[in-house]
C-alpha positions as CSV (number, residue, x, y, z in Angstrom):
1,X,86.2,78.7,143.7
2,X,83.1,76.5,143.7
3,X,84.0,74.6,140.6
4,X,87.4,73.6,142.0
5,X,85.7,72.5,145.2
6,X,83.2,70.4,143.4
7,X,85.9,68.9,141.2
8,X,88.0,67.7,144.1
9,X,85.2,66.0,146.0
10,X,84.1,62.4,145.9
11,X,80.4,62.1,145.0
12,X,79.4,60.8,148.4
13,X,80.9,63.8,150.1
14,X,79.6,66.3,147.5
15,X,76.0,65.0,148.0
16,X,76.5,64.0,151.6
17,X,75.0,60.6,151.0
18,X,75.9,57.0,151.5
19,X,75.2,54.8,148.5
20,X,73.6,51.3,148.9
21,X,75.5,49.8,146.0
22,X,78.5,50.7,143.8
23,X,76.0,50.6,140.9
24,X,73.9,53.3,142.5
25,X,77.0,55.3,143.2
26,X,78.2,55.2,139.6
27,X,74.8,56.1,138.2
28,X,74.4,59.1,140.4
29,X,78.0,60.1,139.8
30,X,77.4,59.8,136.1
31,X,74.4,62.1,136.2
32,X,76.2,64.7,138.4
33,X,79.3,64.6,136.2
34,X,77.3,64.8,133.0
35,X,75.6,67.9,134.4
36,X,79.0,69.4,135.3
37,X,80.4,68.7,131.9
38,X,77.3,70.1,130.2
39,X,77.5,73.3,132.2
40,X,81.2,73.8,131.2
41,X,80.5,73.1,127.6
42,X,77.5,75.5,127.6
43,X,79.5,78.2,129.1
44,X,82.3,77.7,126.6
45,X,79.9,77.7,123.6
46,X,78.1,80.9,124.9
47,X,81.3,82.8,124.1
48,X,80.6,81.9,120.4
49,X,76.8,82.6,120.7
50,X,76.0,78.9,120.3
51,X,74.2,76.2,122.2
52,X,75.6,72.7,122.4
53,X,72.9,71.4,120.0
54,X,73.7,74.1,117.5
55,X,77.4,73.2,117.8
56,X,76.4,69.6,117.2
57,X,74.5,70.5,114.0
58,X,77.5,72.4,112.7
59,X,79.8,69.5,113.4
60,X,77.5,67.0,111.7
61,X,77.3,69.2,108.6
62,X,81.1,69.7,108.5
63,X,81.7,66.0,108.9
64,X,79.2,65.2,106.1
65,X,81.1,67.5,103.7
66,X,77.8,67.9,101.7
67,X,74.2,68.9,102.4
68,X,72.1,66.7,104.5
69,X,68.3,66.4,105.0
70,X,66.9,67.7,108.2
71,X,65.8,64.1,109.1
72,X,69.4,62.8,108.8
73,X,70.7,65.6,111.0
74,X,68.0,64.8,113.6
75,X,69.1,61.1,113.6
76,X,72.8,62.0,114.0
77,X,72.4,64.5,116.8
78,X,73.8,63.5,120.2
79,X,70.9,65.2,122.1
80,X,67.7,64.5,120.3
81,X,65.7,67.8,120.1
82,X,62.1,68.3,119.2
83,X,63.0,71.9,118.3
84,X,65.5,71.0,115.5
85,X,63.8,73.3,113.0
86,X,63.9,76.3,115.4
87,X,67.5,75.5,116.3
88,X,68.4,75.5,112.6
89,X,66.4,78.7,112.0
90,X,68.8,80.4,114.6
91,X,71.8,79.0,112.7
92,X,70.5,80.4,109.5
93,X,69.9,83.8,111.1
94,X,73.6,83.8,112.2
95,X,74.7,82.9,108.6
96,X,76.2,79.6,109.7
97,X,74.0,77.2,107.7
98,X,71.8,77.5,104.7
99,X,68.6,75.6,103.8
100,X,67.3,74.5,100.4
101,X,64.3,72.5,99.3
102,X,64.7,69.3,97.3
103,X,63.7,70.0,93.7
104,X,62.2,66.6,93.2
105,X,60.3,66.5,96.5
106,X,59.4,69.8,98.1
107,X,58.7,68.1,101.5
108,X,62.5,67.3,101.8
109,X,64.7,70.1,103.1
110,X,68.4,70.0,102.8
111,X,70.8,71.9,105.1
112,X,74.5,72.7,104.5
113,X,77.2,74.6,106.5
114,X,78.4,77.9,105.2
115,X,81.9,79.2,105.0
116,X,81.1,81.4,108.0
117,X,79.9,78.2,109.9
118,X,83.2,76.5,109.0
119,X,85.1,79.5,110.3
120,X,83.3,79.5,113.6
121,X,84.0,75.8,114.0
122,X,87.7,76.4,113.3
123,X,87.8,79.0,116.0
124,X,86.0,76.7,118.4
125,X,88.3,73.8,117.6
126,X,91.4,76.0,118.2
127,X,90.2,77.2,121.6
128,X,88.7,73.9,122.6
129,X,92.0,72.2,122.3
130,X,94.1,75.2,123.3
131,X,92.3,75.7,126.6
132,X,91.9,71.9,127.1
133,X,88.3,72.5,128.0
134,X,87.6,68.9,128.8
135,X,91.0,68.0,130.3
136,X,90.1,65.6,133.1
137,X,93.4,64.5,134.3
138,X,92.9,61.1,132.8
139,X,95.7,59.4,130.9
140,X,94.9,58.2,127.4
141,X,94.6,54.7,128.8
142,X,92.2,55.8,131.5
143,X,90.1,57.8,129.0
144,X,89.9,54.7,126.8
145,X,88.9,52.6,129.7
146,X,86.2,55.0,130.8
147,X,84.9,55.3,127.3
148,X,84.7,51.5,127.1
149,X,82.9,51.3,130.4
150,X,80.4,53.9,129.2
151,X,79.9,51.9,126.0
152,X,79.2,48.8,128.1
153,X,76.7,50.7,130.3
154,X,74.6,51.6,127.2
155,X,74.4,47.9,126.2
156,X,71.8,47.1,128.8
């Protein structure tokens, strides 16, 4: 299987390249790995009829436990999207969120998750952990270390 083959290869072997510096190697490896993880997540979410940005909106709303303005949702999204309104329209069509206008200022639109949206997230959560979608073979300590290094990388 191609995925297993890719997973078991070192980045320099996968791309058949020799890197000039360890920093170059890590940045290319980060991009390739990010793409790999994104593809896995997208395939997983497709089973639920969702994209990752739609899933992100649902999780933001569930975590807020109240309605939020569209602007706040945009600010909290992992992947900033210029099509947030269209993305939310699709979630409304699926009955996963609902939108209301602010009574004091009609320019402000609030969004909240529906019971159906909460149910879909519960199904995803169960399968996400059950199938261990993002199991990487990393110990807890290694996962913490990698996360700390990624935090450090963003501080530049």
